[in-house]
C-alpha positions in Angstrom: -4.6 -25.1 -40.7 -5.3 -27.7 -37.5 -1.4 -28.1 -37.5 -1.0 -25.0 -36.9 -3.5 -24.4 -33.5 -2.0 -27.7 -32.6 2.4 -25.5 -32.6 -0.1 -22.8 -31.0 -1.3 -24.9 -28.3 1.9 -26.3 -28.1 3.9 -23.0 -27.8 1.1 -21.0 -25.2 1.2 -24.8 -23.0 5.2 -24.8 -23.3 5.2 -21.2 -22.5 2.6 -21.5 -19.9 4.9 -24.5 -18.1 8.2 -21.7 -18.0 6.5 -19.0 -16.9 5.3 -21.0 -14.2 9.2 -22.1 -13.7 10.0 -18.9 -12.8 7.4 -17.8 -11.1 8.1 -21.0 -8.8 11.2 -19.6 -8.1 11.1 -16.3 -7.4 10.1 -15.6 -4.1 6.5 -14.8 -4.0 5.3 -11.3 -3.0 3.3 -10.4 0.2 1.1 -7.8 0.1 -1.0 -6.2 3.6 -3.5 -2.8 3.4 -3.3 -1.0 7.1 -6.3 1.2 7.5 -6.0 4.4 9.9 -9.4 6.1 10.4 -8.4 8.1 13.2 -7.1 10.9 14.7 -4.9 9.1 17.3 -1.0 9.0 17.6 -1.2 5.5 18.9 -2.9 4.1 16.6 -0.9 6.1 14.0 2.0 4.8 15.5 0.5 0.9 15.9 0.2 1.5 11.8 3.7 2.3 11.5 5.2 -0.1 14.0 2.7 -3.0 11.9 4.1 -1.7 9.0 8.0 -1.7 10.0 8.1 -5.1 11.2 5.9 -7.0 8.7 8.9 -5.2 5.6 11.4 -6.0 8.2 10.5 -9.8 8.6 10.7 -10.7 5.3 13.5 -8.7 4.1 14.9 -10.9 6.2 13.3 -14.1 5.2 14.7 -12.4 0.8 11.3 -11.9 0.5 9.3 -9.3 -1.3 6.9 -7.4 -0.1 4.5 -4.8 -0.1 2.8 -2.4 2.7 0.1 0.7 1.6 -1.2 2.4 4.7 -5.0 4.1 4.0 -5.6 7.0 5.4 -9.1 8.5 5.5 -11.7 10.2 8.4 -9.6 11.3 11.0 -6.9 9.2 10.1 -6.0 11.9 7.3 -4.9 13.7 10.0 -1.5 11.3 9.8 -0.7 12.5 6.0 -1.4 16.1 6.9 1.4 18.5 6.4 -0.2 20.6 9.0 -1.6 18.1 11.4 0.7 14.8 11.6 2.3 13.6 14.7 4.2 10.9 13.1 4.9 13.3 9.6 8.9 12.8 11.1 8.7 9.0 11.4 7.6 8.8 8.1 9.4 10.6 6.3 12.5 8.5 8.0 11.0 5.0 6.9 9.9 6.5 3.2 14.1 8.1 3.0 16.2 5.7 4.4 14.3 2.3 5.6 11.9 1.0 3.2 11.6 3.5 0.2 10.2 1.5 -2.4 7.9 -1.6 0.6 6.0 1.4 2.0 2.9 3.3 0.3 0.8 5.3 1.8 -2.1 6.5 0.6 -4.5 9.9 1.7 -8.3 9.9 0.8 -9.7 12.8 -0.7 -12.7 12.8 -0.3 -11.6 13.3 3.5 -8.9 16.0 2.1 -12.5 17.9 0.0 -14.6 17.8 3.7 -11.8 19.1 5.7 -10.9 21.9 3.5 -15.1 23.3 2.9 -14.9 22.5 6.7 -11.9 24.8 8.0 -12.4 26.9 4.5 -8.5 26.5 3.2 -6.7 24.3 1.3 -4.6 21.7 2.7 -1.1 20.2 2.1 -0.1 16.4 2.2 2.9 15.7 3.4 5.1 14.1 0.0 5.6 10.9 1.5 1.8 10.2 0.5 0.0 10.4 -2.9 -3.2 11.2 -2.9 -6.2 8.7 -3.8 -9.5 9.5 -5.1 -11.4 7.1 -1.6 -9.5 6.1 1.4 -12.5 2.7 1.2 -12.3 2.4 -2.6 -8.7 1.8 -2.5 -9.0 -0.3 0.2 -11.9 -2.6 -1.3 -9.8 -2.7 -4.8 -6.5 -3.3 -2.6 -8.9 -6.5 -1.3 -10.2 -7.3 -4.6 -6.7 -7.7 -5.7 -5.6 -10.6 -3.0 -4.0 -8.1 0.0 -4.1 -9.0 3.6 -6.3 -6.0 5.6 -5.6 -4.7 8.7 -7.1 -2.0 11.1 -4.9 -1.5 14.2 
């Protein structure tokens, strides 16, 4: 029995060492969450500029990067089909520049509150994903080690 336990322990140790060697050979994944909570086109464009700059920087170094813009409160207007002053720019970035490195998250709590206040359904741009809570999304990303930026 002891021999089997030693063999299992040795196999686990070898597996861990190999996995660490593989991880060391792979470029690190960089990740940043960007908060947008203002209905201000300058802030929205600044968030998109920051996202583009971060992605370009790490791409030029040959390293993986993930950027997630989380919009909630008045900032949800950034991701609304009917009010977004930056939806054309977002479409170009997602379709042509950064299809897999950029994620856009829209707060469902804010969306529901806006729908109740305005009395009609609100459409979110197709490039965005609805999340239950923007604030909780940011918190979860930070708990996973993501950097955080509020432009």
